C-alpha positions as CSV (number, residue, x, y, z in Angstrom):
1,M,-62.7,-93.6,34.8
2,P,-61.9,-90.7,32.5
3,F,-60.9,-87.5,34.1
4,A,-62.3,-84.2,32.8
5,K,-59.4,-82.2,31.4
6,R,-61.4,-79.1,30.5
7,I,-64.5,-77.5,31.8
8,V,-66.2,-75.1,29.5
9,E,-68.4,-72.8,31.4
10,P,-70.8,-70.1,30.0
11,Q,-68.6,-67.2,31.1
12,L,-65.9,-68.6,28.8
13,L,-68.3,-68.6,25.9
14,C,-69.0,-64.9,26.4
15,R,-72.5,-65.4,27.8
16,H,-72.3,-62.4,30.1
17,Q,-73.9,-59.1,29.8
18,I,-71.9,-56.4,28.2
19,P,-72.2,-53.1,30.1
20,N,-73.9,-50.3,28.3
21,D,-71.8,-47.3,29.1
22,E,-73.9,-44.7,27.3
23,G,-77.1,-46.0,28.9
24,L,-78.7,-45.9,25.5
25,L,-81.5,-48.3,24.5
26,F,-81.3,-50.1,21.2
27,E,-84.0,-48.4,19.2
28,D,-83.7,-49.8,15.8
29,L,-83.3,-53.3,14.4
30,C,-79.9,-52.5,12.9
31,A,-78.3,-51.8,16.3
32,I,-79.8,-55.0,17.8
33,S,-78.6,-57.1,14.9
34,N,-75.1,-55.6,15.1
35,V,-74.9,-56.4,18.9
36,V,-76.1,-59.9,18.2
37,L,-73.6,-60.4,15.4
38,S,-70.7,-59.2,17.6
39,R,-71.7,-61.4,20.5
40,T,-72.0,-64.4,18.1
41,L,-68.6,-63.7,16.7
42,R,-67.1,-63.5,20.2
43,Q,-68.7,-66.9,21.0
44,L,-67.3,-68.4,17.8
45,S,-63.8,-67.0,18.6
46,D,-63.9,-68.5,22.1
47,L,-65.0,-71.8,20.7
48,A,-62.2,-71.7,18.1
49,R,-59.7,-71.0,20.8
50,H,-60.9,-74.0,22.8
51,A,-60.8,-76.2,19.6
52,C,-57.2,-75.0,18.9
53,S,-56.0,-75.9,22.4
54,L,-57.7,-79.3,22.0
55,F,-55.9,-80.0,18.7
56,Q,-52.6,-78.7,20.1
57,E,-52.9,-81.1,23.0
58,L,-53.8,-84.0,20.7
59,E,-50.8,-83.2,18.5
60,N,-48.5,-83.2,21.5
61,D,-49.9,-86.6,22.6
62,I,-49.5,-88.0,19.2
63,M,-45.9,-86.7,18.9
64,C,-45.1,-88.3,22.3
65,T,-46.6,-91.6,21.3
66,N,-44.7,-91.4,18.0
67,Q,-41.4,-90.9,19.9
68,R,-42.1,-93.9,22.1
69,V,-43.0,-96.1,19.1
70,W,-39.8,-95.0,17.4
71,V,-37.7,-95.9,20.5
72,L,-39.5,-99.3,20.7
73,Q,-38.8,-100.0,17.1
74,K,-35.1,-99.3,17.6
75,K,-35.0,-101.7,20.6
76,I,-36.8,-104.4,18.7
77,G,-34.3,-104.0,15.8
78,Q,-31.4,-104.3,18.2
79,I,-33.0,-107.4,19.8
80,Q,-33.5,-109.0,16.4
81,Q,-29.9,-108.3,15.5
82,T,-28.7,-109.8,18.8
83,A,-31.0,-112.9,18.4
84,S,-29.8,-113.5,14.8
85,A,-26.2,-113.3,15.9
86,L,-26.6,-116.0,18.6
87,D,-25.6,-119.5,17.7
88,P,-28.3,-121.9,18.8
89,K,-25.9,-124.9,18.9
90,K,-23.6,-123.1,21.3
91,E,-26.1,-123.0,24.2
92,A,-27.3,-126.2,25.8
93,V,-31.1,-126.4,25.7
94,V,-32.5,-128.7,28.3
95,S,-35.4,-130.9,27.3
96,N,-36.3,-132.5,30.6
97,L,-36.0,-131.8,34.3
98,E,-33.5,-134.5,35.1
99,I,-30.8,-132.9,33.0
100,E,-31.8,-129.5,34.3
101,S,-31.3,-130.7,37.9
102,K,-27.8,-132.0,37.1
103,L,-26.7,-128.6,35.7
104,S,-24.7,-126.5,38.1
105,A,-25.3,-123.1,36.6
106,H,-29.0,-122.2,36.5
107,Y,-30.5,-119.1,35.0
108,Q,-31.0,-116.2,37.5
109,A,-33.0,-113.1,36.6
110,P,-31.4,-109.8,37.4
111,L,-32.7,-108.1,40.6
112,H,-32.9,-104.7,39.1
113,Q,-36.1,-102.9,40.1
114,Q,-37.2,-99.7,38.7
115,H,-37.8,-96.8,41.0
116,N,-40.0,-93.7,40.6
117,M,-42.0,-95.1,37.8
118,F,-45.0,-92.9,38.5
119,H,-43.6,-89.5,39.1
120,P,-45.9,-86.6,40.1
121,S,-44.3,-84.6,37.2
122,T,-45.7,-87.1,34.7
123,R,-49.3,-86.7,35.8
124,P,-51.8,-84.9,33.6
125,M,-53.1,-81.6,35.0
126,C,-56.6,-83.0,35.6
127,L,-55.1,-85.7,37.8
128,E,-52.9,-83.2,39.6
129,E,-56.0,-81.1,40.4
130,L,-57.8,-84.2,41.7
131,H,-54.8,-84.9,44.0
132,K,-54.8,-81.4,45.3
133,N,-58.5,-81.4,45.9
134,A,-58.3,-84.7,47.7
135,Q,-55.5,-83.3,50.0
136,L,-57.6,-80.2,50.8
137,R,-60.6,-82.3,51.5
138,L,-58.6,-84.6,53.7
139,R,-57.3,-81.7,55.7
140,A,-60.8,-80.2,56.0
141,L,-62.1,-83.6,57.2
142,H,-59.3,-83.9,59.8
143,Q,-60.0,-80.4,61.1
144,E,-63.7,-81.1,61.2
145,Q,-63.1,-84.3,63.3
146,L,-60.9,-82.4,65.7
147,H,-63.6,-79.7,66.0
148,Q,-66.2,-82.4,66.7
149,R,-64.0,-84.0,69.3
150,S,-63.4,-80.8,71.1
151,S,-67.1,-79.8,71.1
152,S,-68.1,-83.3,72.3
153,R,-65.6,-83.0,75.2
154,E,-67.1,-79.6,76.1
155,R,-70.6,-81.1,76.0
156,N,-69.5,-84.0,78.3
157,R,-68.1,-81.7,80.9
158,M,-70.5,-80.7,83.5
159,T,-69.9,-78.0,86.0
160,I,-71.5,-78.5,89.4
161,S,-71.5,-75.5,91.6
162,L,-72.4,-76.0,95.2
163,S,-73.0,-73.2,97.4
164,V,-72.2,-74.0,101.0
165,A,-74.1,-71.7,103.2
166,P,-73.7,-72.0,107.0
167,P,-76.7,-73.5,108.7
168,M,-78.8,-71.1,110.6
């Protein structure tokens, strides 16, 4: 599911009313066209600013991907050099299970496990906002449940008042 990174709202596109300080009415077509032109230019500048930020983010993502590919290429080159330096006749390659069961030293994978693979600092901003909103909603839901419990307890309580009057 893609997350929304940007939300462009009308107020960011300059679709609000500019206050008229002088209180003058636009009487001629030239004044109206000048106001329309200035508002259109503002909208275009806002749109250009959003496009610029999009392209900057795209460039940053591409640079990050390029660095990762470069590191992977270096690792692959090192592995190719190591593999070409190995002598295949030196190592015993087992062709059936009987010979494998007679060997005393079997291959064991290293038990190294990576920790903190998904750090909160590596999350995109949109995902970070989703996490914050979820925590706020969870707290609000918890408070609402506590409020419902306390109000249901108050409803379940009944007060019986008996007046004891002496018999006459």
